[in-house]
C-alpha positions in Angstrom: 66.9 128.7 -54.3 63.3 127.3 -54.6 60.7 129.9 -55.6 57.0 128.9 -55.6 54.5 131.3 -56.9 50.9 130.9 -55.7 48.6 133.1 -57.8 44.9 133.9 -57.6 43.7 133.5 -61.2 40.2 134.9 -60.7 38.8 137.7 -62.9 39.9 140.5 -60.6 43.5 139.5 -60.9 43.9 139.9 -64.6 46.3 142.9 -64.4 48.5 141.3 -61.8 48.7 138.0 -63.7 49.6 139.8 -67.0 52.2 141.8 -65.1 53.8 138.6 -63.8 53.8 137.1 -67.2 55.6 140.1 -68.7 58.0 140.6 -65.8 58.9 136.9 -65.0 62.1 136.9 -67.2 63.2 140.2 -65.6 62.6 138.8 -62.1 64.6 135.7 -63.0 67.4 137.7 -64.6 67.7 140.0 -61.5 67.9 137.0 -59.2 70.6 135.4 -61.3 72.7 138.6 -61.5 72.4 139.2 -57.8 73.2 135.6 -56.9 75.6 134.3 -59.6 76.2 130.6 -59.4 73.0 129.8 -57.4 70.7 127.2 -58.9 67.1 128.4 -59.0 64.0 126.3 -59.3 60.5 127.6 -60.0 57.1 126.2 -59.2 53.6 127.5 -59.8 50.2 127.0 -58.1 47.2 128.7 -59.7 43.8 128.9 -58.0 40.4 130.2 -58.6 37.3 129.2 -56.6 34.9 126.3 -56.0 32.6 126.0 -59.0 35.0 127.6 -61.5 36.7 125.8 -64.4 39.3 124.6 -61.9 39.9 125.2 -58.2 43.7 124.6 -58.3 46.4 123.8 -60.8 49.9 122.7 -59.7 53.1 122.9 -61.8 56.0 121.4 -59.8 59.5 122.7 -59.5 61.6 123.1 -62.6 65.0 124.7 -63.2 64.0 125.4 -66.8 62.8 129.1 -66.7 61.4 128.7 -70.3 59.2 125.8 -69.1 58.0 127.7 -66.1 57.2 130.8 -68.2 55.3 128.6 -70.7 53.2 127.2 -67.9 52.6 130.8 -66.6 51.8 132.2 -70.1 49.1 129.5 -70.6 47.1 130.8 -67.5 44.2 133.2 -67.8 42.3 135.2 -65.2 38.6 134.2 -65.1 35.9 133.2 -62.7 35.6 134.0 -59.0 32.2 135.6 -58.8 31.9 136.0 -55.1 34.7 137.8 -53.1 36.4 134.9 -51.2 38.4 132.5 -53.3 40.0 129.0 -52.8 43.3 130.4 -51.4 43.3 127.7 -48.7 43.1 124.9 -51.3 46.1 126.4 -53.2 48.1 126.8 -50.0 47.5 123.2 -49.1 49.3 122.3 -52.3 52.5 124.3 -51.5 53.9 121.7 -49.0 53.3 118.9 -51.6 55.7 120.6 -54.1 59.1 118.8 -54.5 61.0 121.3 -52.3 64.8 120.8 -52.3 66.0 118.6 -49.5 69.5 120.1 -49.7 70.7 123.3 -48.1 68.4 125.7 -50.0 66.5 128.9 -49.5 62.8 128.1 -49.9 60.3 130.9 -50.6 56.7 131.1 -51.7 55.0 134.2 -53.0 51.2 134.3 -52.7 49.8 136.9 -55.1 46.1 137.6 -54.2 43.4 140.2 -53.5 40.8 138.2 -51.6 40.7 135.9 -48.6 39.6 132.3 -48.4 36.0 131.6 -47.6 35.2 132.1 -43.9 34.9 128.4 -43.2 38.4 127.9 -44.7 40.4 130.5 -42.8 41.8 127.9 -40.3 42.8 125.7 -43.3 44.8 128.6 -44.8 46.6 129.2 -41.5 47.2 125.5 -41.0 48.8 125.4 -44.5 51.1 128.3 -43.5 52.0 126.5 -40.3 52.9 123.4 -42.3 55.5 125.5 -44.2 57.4 126.7 -41.1 59.1 123.4 -40.2 59.9 122.9 -43.8 61.9 126.1 -43.8 59.6 127.7 -46.4 59.1 131.4 -46.0 55.8 132.9 -47.2 55.8 136.3 -48.8 52.2 137.3 -49.5 51.8 140.0 -52.1 48.5 141.8 -51.8 47.0 143.3 -54.9 45.2 146.7 -55.0 41.8 146.5 -53.4 42.7 143.8 -50.9 40.3 143.9 -47.9 41.3 143.9 -44.2 40.4 140.2 -43.7 42.7 139.1 -46.5 45.4 141.4 -45.3 45.1 140.1 -41.8 45.3 136.4 -42.9 48.2 137.1 -45.3 50.1 139.0 -42.6 49.5 136.1 -40.2 50.8 133.6 -42.8 53.9 135.7 -43.4 54.6 136.0 -39.7 54.1 132.3 -39.1 56.8 131.5 -41.6 59.1 134.4 -40.9 58.3 135.9 -44.3 57.1 139.4 -45.0 53.8 140.8 -46.2 54.1 143.0 -49.3 51.5 144.9 -51.3 50.9 146.4 -54.7 49.1 149.8 -54.9 47.2 151.5 -57.7 50.4 153.6 -58.1 52.7 150.7 -58.5 52.5 150.7 -62.3 50.6 147.4 -62.4 47.4 147.4 -64.5 
């Protein structure tokens, strides 16, 4: 099982990022208990926006959950400023991860609350379309306050890869 997490690390995503940091071991444990004997690898792509401290950060697949959690723990939410973010730049990195070439389930979770910049919408959808022939299913997880444009694009990405659009609400216990 290859699990890639693509996470918006702008200021508005602080609660969601902190939740993921706290709950990552529980997520890993639930997967292991539900699928005993399955080898699991984790990857992480963080993104902010053009002009921020960084636009994207990529941490390739590892089967070492402690290493993955360490990479995740070192991330902080900051930047952004305007509403759209560099979601497209992050999604372009997902196909470049070292996805398993063996018979494996390949999933990517996109955790975000804002769309890419208008001029980069097509690039986001192109990245999602690149995942489909690779057998990578995209599961966008929309955070509270997601707008209709972001929801539309995230739903399109999920549908293009046969994934599923998910969302967090203010009542989810996050934040």
